[in-house]
C-alpha positions in Angstrom: 54.0 -35.4 -20.7 55.3 -35.8 -17.2 55.8 -39.3 -15.9 54.0 -40.4 -12.7 56.6 -41.0 -10.0 56.5 -44.7 -8.9 55.6 -45.2 -5.2 57.6 -47.3 -2.9 56.2 -50.8 -2.5 55.7 -52.5 0.9 54.7 -56.1 1.3 53.5 -57.4 4.7 54.1 -61.2 5.0 52.0 -62.7 7.8 51.4 -66.3 8.8 47.7 -67.2 8.4 47.4 -68.0 12.1 48.7 -64.6 13.1 46.4 -62.9 10.6 43.4 -64.8 12.0 44.5 -63.7 15.5 44.5 -60.0 14.4 41.1 -60.4 12.8 39.6 -62.2 15.8 39.7 -58.9 17.8 40.7 -55.8 15.6 40.6 -53.7 18.8 43.4 -55.7 20.4 46.7 -53.8 20.6 48.9 -56.9 21.0 51.3 -57.2 18.1 52.0 -60.3 16.0 55.3 -61.2 14.2 55.6 -60.6 10.5 58.0 -59.8 7.8 58.0 -56.6 5.8 59.6 -56.4 2.4 60.4 -52.8 1.4 61.5 -52.7 -2.2 64.2 -55.4 -2.2 65.0 -55.5 1.5 63.4 -57.8 4.1 62.8 -56.8 7.7 61.5 -58.8 10.8 58.7 -56.7 12.3 55.8 -56.8 14.8 52.5 -55.4 13.5 49.1 -54.6 14.8 46.1 -52.6 13.6 46.0 -48.9 14.6 43.4 -46.1 14.8 40.1 -45.9 16.5 36.9 -46.0 14.4 38.8 -47.0 11.3 39.5 -50.5 12.7 36.0 -51.6 11.7 36.7 -50.8 8.1 37.7 -53.3 5.5 40.9 -51.3 4.7 42.7 -51.0 8.0 45.7 -49.0 9.2 48.8 -50.6 10.7 51.5 -49.9 13.3 54.8 -51.5 12.3 57.7 -52.0 14.7 61.1 -53.1 13.3 62.9 -56.0 15.1 65.8 -57.1 12.9 67.4 -54.9 11.8 65.8 -52.6 14.4 65.9 -49.5 12.2 64.6 -48.7 8.7 65.3 -45.3 7.2 66.3 -44.0 10.6 63.1 -45.2 12.2 62.3 -48.0 14.7 58.6 -47.9 13.9 56.2 -46.5 11.3 52.5 -46.0 10.8 50.8 -47.1 7.7 47.6 -45.1 7.4 44.7 -46.1 5.1 43.3 -42.5 5.0 40.0 -44.1 3.7 37.6 -41.3 4.8 39.6 -38.5 3.1 38.4 -38.3 -0.5 41.7 -36.7 -1.6 43.8 -39.2 0.3 46.5 -36.6 0.8 45.1 -34.1 3.4 47.3 -35.6 6.1 50.5 -35.1 4.1 49.4 -31.7 2.7 48.7 -30.4 6.2 51.8 -31.7 7.9 54.0 -30.3 5.2 52.2 -27.0 5.4 52.7 -26.8 9.1 56.4 -27.7 8.7 56.6 -24.7 6.3 55.5 -22.5 9.3 58.6 -23.5 11.2 57.2 -26.4 13.3 58.8 -29.9 13.4 56.3 -32.4 11.9 56.5 -36.1 11.1 57.8 -37.0 7.6 55.3 -38.9 5.4 55.2 -40.5 2.0 52.6 -42.4 0.0 53.3 -46.1 -0.6 51.7 -49.1 -2.3 50.9 -51.8 0.3 50.4 -55.5 -0.3 49.8 -58.3 2.2 51.0 -61.7 1.3 51.2 -60.5 -2.2 47.5 -59.3 -2.3 47.0 -55.6 -3.0 45.7 -53.5 -0.1 46.2 -50.3 -2.0 47.4 -46.8 -1.4 48.7 -45.9 2.1 50.4 -43.0 3.8 53.6 -44.1 5.6 54.0 -41.8 8.6 57.0 -41.3 10.8 56.6 -42.0 14.5 57.4 -39.3 17.1 60.0 -40.9 19.3 63.7 -40.9 20.1 64.8 -41.5 16.5 62.5 -38.6 15.5 64.5 -36.3 17.8 67.8 -37.7 16.7 67.2 -37.2 13.0 66.4 -33.5 13.7 69.4 -33.0 16.0 67.0 -32.2 18.8 68.1 -32.7 22.4 66.9 -35.9 24.1 63.7 -35.5 26.1 60.4 -36.8 27.1 57.5 -37.4 24.6 53.9 -37.8 25.4 51.1 -38.6 22.9 47.8 -36.8 23.4 45.5 -39.8 22.8 42.2 -38.5 24.0 40.2 -35.3 24.5 41.3 -35.2 28.1 44.7 -33.9 26.8 43.1 -30.4 26.8 45.5 -28.8 29.4 42.6 -28.6 31.9 42.4 -30.0 35.5 38.6 -30.5 35.4 36.9 -33.8 35.4 40.1 -35.9 35.4 41.2 -38.8 37.6 44.8 -37.6 37.2 46.6 -34.7 35.5 48.3 -37.1 33.0 44.8 -38.3 31.8 44.7 -38.2 28.0 48.4 -38.7 27.6 50.5 -41.8 26.8 54.2 -41.5 27.7 56.1 -42.5 24.5 59.6 -41.7 25.7 60.9 -41.1 29.2 60.1 -42.5 32.6 57.6 -42.1 35.4 59.6 -39.4 37.1 59.1 -37.2 34.1 55.3 -37.3 34.7 55.9 -34.9 37.6 57.0 -32.2 35.1 53.9 -32.8 33.0 51.7 -32.6 36.1 53.4 -29.4 37.2 52.9 -27.9 33.7 49.2 -28.6 33.6 48.6 -27.5 37.1 50.5 -24.2 36.4 48.4 -23.5 33.3 45.3 -23.7 35.4 46.4 -22.1 38.7 49.6 -20.1 38.0 49.4 -19.0 34.4 52.2 -16.4 34.9 54.6 -19.4 35.0 53.7 -20.6 31.5 56.6 -18.8 29.8 59.1 -20.7 32.0 57.5 -24.0 31.0 56.4 -23.6 27.3 58.1 -22.8 24.0 55.6 -20.0 23.3 56.6 -19.3 19.7 56.3 -23.0 18.8 52.9 -23.2 20.4 51.5 -20.1 18.7 52.8 -21.2 15.3 51.3 -24.7 15.8 48.0 -23.1 16.9 48.0 -20.9 13.7 48.7 -24.0 11.6 45.9 -26.0 13.2 43.5 -23.1 12.9 44.3 -22.5 9.2 44.0 -26.1 8.2 41.0 -26.4 10.6 41.9 -29.6 12.3 39.0 -29.6 14.7 40.3 -32.8 16.3 43.8 -31.5 16.9 43.3 -29.0 19.7 42.6 -31.4 22.5 44.4 -34.5 21.2 46.2 -35.8 18.0 49.4 -34.0 19.0 52.7 -34.9 20.8 54.2 -33.0 23.7 58.0 -32.9 23.7 59.9 -31.8 26.9 63.4 -30.6 25.8 66.0 -31.8 28.3 68.2 -28.8 27.7 65.9 -25.8 28.0 63.2 -27.7 30.0 60.4 -26.2 27.8 57.5 -28.1 26.4 56.8 -27.8 22.7 54.1 -29.3 20.6 54.3 -31.6 17.5 51.2 -32.1 15.3 49.9 -35.6 14.5 47.1 -37.1 12.4 45.9 -34.2 10.1 43.6 -36.2 7.7 40.4 -34.3 8.9 41.5 -30.9 7.6 40.9 -28.5 4.7 37.1 -28.7 5.1 36.5 -32.4 5.9 35.4 -34.0 9.1 36.9 -37.3 10.4 34.2 -39.2 8.5 34.8 -37.3 5.3 31.7 -35.1 5.6 32.0 -31.4 4.8 33.1 -29.1 7.7 32.1 -25.5 6.9 34.9 -23.0 6.7 33.8 -21.1 9.9 33.3 -24.2 12.1 36.5 -23.6 14.1 37.2 -20.2 15.6 40.3 -18.1 15.1 41.7 -19.4 18.4 40.7 -23.1 18.0 38.7 -25.0 20.5 37.6 -23.2 23.7 38.1 -26.5 25.6 41.9 -26.1 25.2 42.8 -24.4 28.5 46.3 -23.5 27.5 45.1 -21.5 24.4 42.5 -19.8 26.6 45.1 -18.7 29.2 47.5 -17.4 26.5 44.7 -15.4 24.7 43.8 -13.6 27.9 47.2 -11.9 27.7 47.5 -9.0 25.2 51.1 -9.7 24.5 50.6 -13.3 23.4 47.4 -12.3 21.6 49.3 -9.7 19.6 52.1 -12.1 18.8 49.5 -14.7 17.6 47.7 -12.1 15.5 51.1 -11.2 13.9 51.9 -14.8 13.1 48.5 -15.4 11.6 48.6 -12.3 9.5 52.0 -13.3 8.1 50.8 -16.9 7.3 47.6 -15.6 5.6 49.7 -13.2 3.5 52.4 -15.7 2.5 51.4 -19.4 2.8 47.8 -20.0 3.5 46.5 -19.0 0.1 45.8 -20.7 -3.2 49.0 -19.3 -4.9 51.2 -21.0 -2.3 49.3 -24.3 -2.1 48.0 -24.8 -5.6 51.1 -26.6 -7.0 51.4 -28.8 -3.9 47.8 -29.9 -4.1 47.9 -30.5 -7.9 51.2 -32.4 -7.7 49.8 -34.7 -5.0 46.6 -35.2 -6.9 48.1 -36.0 -10.2 50.9 -38.2 -8.8 48.4 -40.3 -6.8 45.6 -40.6 -9.3 47.0 -43.8 -11.1 47.2 -45.5 -7.7 43.7 -44.4 -6.8 42.5 -46.3 -9.9 44.5 -49.3 -8.8 43.3 -49.4 -5.2 40.7 -52.1 -4.7 38.9 -50.1 -2.0 38.6 -46.7 -3.6 39.0 -47.0 -7.4 35.2 -46.5 -7.9 35.4 -43.1 -6.3 37.6 -41.5 -8.9 35.1 -38.8 -9.7 35.0 -37.8 -6.1 38.8 -37.8 -6.0 38.9 -35.5 -9.1 36.6 -33.0 -7.5 38.8 -32.6 -4.3 41.3 -30.1 -5.6 38.6 -27.6 -6.4 36.9 -28.3 -3.0 40.2 -27.7 -1.2 40.9 -24.4 -3.1 37.4 -23.1 -2.4 37.9 -24.0 1.3 41.3 -22.1 1.4 39.7 -19.0 -0.1 36.6 -19.1 2.3 38.7 -19.9 5.4 41.2 -17.2 4.6 38.5 -14.6 4.2 36.9 -15.7 7.4 40.1 -15.5 9.4 40.9 -12.1 7.9 37.5 -10.8 9.2 38.1 -12.4 12.6 41.6 -10.9 12.9 40.0 -7.5 13.4 38.3 -8.8 16.6 41.4 -10.5 18.0 
């Protein structure tokens, strides 16, 4: 009998007045001071709620910024995601790890047990932030990082107040915005310039990963753009992949053919690349290789079952989700069926690409 690996324990320690301040307006992005105990070490931090629709839920997600010492595990900030709408509670990790296997840099993640002032909040996914320490840990050159925070980050120039609409600069300065503006304008008006501005291989592999996992939300936001200071090319980093493998953001079923083989048509960059036969052929080759080697039950079965079995005891302990254990136990079969159906659909669509 295999032992269930014990999860790291995090305890948020917040003064009652600061907790009331957070609760007074859950949509407020102002942080409050707190302390975070990770295993036996104590850190001074600033915390706030994170997410959009999930802030109204009883089990909320947190953004944590380390103050003293300013770094934990090579990170200056982390995200603690409740993953409450995902019946498996591991789609985000499964998807990000899968896309990493395709050769794309993705945030590290691990499941943890979270308490607040000693009271159990349950199972969370601790997710790495995409920032300067993210680049440093991967020996990537310094650069500029933008978070795509709304659907306006669709690489289009239509119906926008400015071409940086939809983006939040995480790293860099205002001068760097000119390069983002030039990139988006070129996509729309001078597409022949795209190869001088974009890491094409990275983009096509990212697109293939998002299409396989079917992250409907991930084509026009929920990603980061990284501008490499050495080769001056933009590349893309996936972010927030809980609504994947056949589930919508609210946990409802998303049919296997809901997202096309080239993702969302609203993504202008994909549209421009797919107009060109050379890029279309390369994308087709990448997708064929992934369907043959990695996006199949054989490759993913052990990963799914390991996550499911290792998290199950903590699902039973979670005050917010323990009653849904039957739903949790059905998810591996649901995911495997989705993989088979999605793979067959994409294979059929490949012939038309």
